[in-house]
C-alpha positions in Angstrom: 92.7 219.8 78.4 96.5 220.0 78.4 98.6 218.7 75.5 98.9 215.2 76.8 97.8 212.0 75.1 94.5 210.3 75.8 96.4 207.3 77.0 98.4 209.4 79.5 95.2 211.0 80.8 93.5 207.6 81.1 96.5 206.0 82.9 96.8 209.0 85.3 93.1 208.7 86.1 93.5 205.0 86.9 96.2 205.8 89.4 94.2 208.6 90.9 91.2 206.3 91.3 93.3 203.8 93.1 94.6 206.4 95.5 91.1 207.9 96.1 89.6 204.5 96.9 92.4 203.8 99.4 92.0 207.1 101.2 88.3 208.0 101.1 88.1 208.6 104.8 90.6 211.5 104.7 89.1 213.0 101.6 85.4 212.7 102.3 85.2 216.1 104.1 86.5 217.7 100.9 83.8 216.3 98.8 85.7 213.2 97.5 83.0 210.7 98.5 81.9 207.4 97.0 79.6 209.1 94.6 82.4 211.4 93.3 84.7 208.4 92.9 82.0 206.4 91.1 81.4 209.3 88.8 85.1 209.6 88.0 85.3 205.9 87.5 82.4 206.0 85.1 84.2 208.7 83.1 87.4 206.6 83.2 85.6 203.5 81.9 83.9 205.5 79.1 87.2 207.2 78.1 89.0 203.8 78.1 86.3 202.3 75.9 86.2 205.3 73.5 90.1 205.4 73.3 90.1 201.7 72.3 87.4 202.3 69.7 89.3 205.2 68.3 92.5 203.1 68.0 90.5 200.4 66.2 89.1 203.1 63.8 92.6 204.4 63.2 93.8 200.9 62.2 90.8 200.5 59.8 91.5 203.9 58.4 95.1 202.9 57.6 93.8 199.8 55.9 91.3 201.7 53.9 93.9 204.3 52.9 96.3 201.6 51.7 93.4 200.1 49.6 92.5 203.5 48.2 96.1 204.2 47.3 96.4 200.9 45.4 93.1 201.6 43.5 94.2 205.1 42.6 97.6 203.8 41.4 95.9 201.2 39.2 93.5 203.9 37.9 96.4 206.3 37.1 98.3 203.6 35.3 95.3 202.7 33.1 94.6 206.4 32.4 98.2 207.1 31.5 98.2 204.1 29.1 95.0 205.3 27.5 96.4 208.8 27.2 99.5 207.5 25.4 97.3 205.5 23.0 94.9 208.5 22.4 97.9 210.8 21.6 99.3 208.2 19.1 96.0 207.4 17.4 93.8 210.5 17.6 94.3 213.9 16.0 95.7 216.5 18.3 92.5 218.6 17.9 90.4 215.9 19.5 92.6 215.4 22.6 90.6 217.9 24.7 87.6 215.5 24.4 89.7 213.1 26.5 90.8 215.7 29.0 94.3 216.0 27.5 95.5 219.5 27.4 99.0 218.7 26.2 100.5 220.6 23.2 102.3 217.6 21.8 
């Protein structure tokens, strides 16, 4: 497949189908018959459906990514607060137990 978008390929196929349906008589001797057109139309419908599904999944992925980013930010803030408290309260020798590799 060329480097064109799915939307472009789907739109181009829709136009092609319209032309094929309007000119079947001239094209039938070259193998472009009703069965060929029906097969192309089935592929078009499937591609359209799959493209719509993919777009919906992309939207859900963006939502999930935003949620994950917010969760990770909260987690980092809590971990950073805990790290500061551990460094103030606990002896330096015990910092590694908390995953702190700082020298000071």
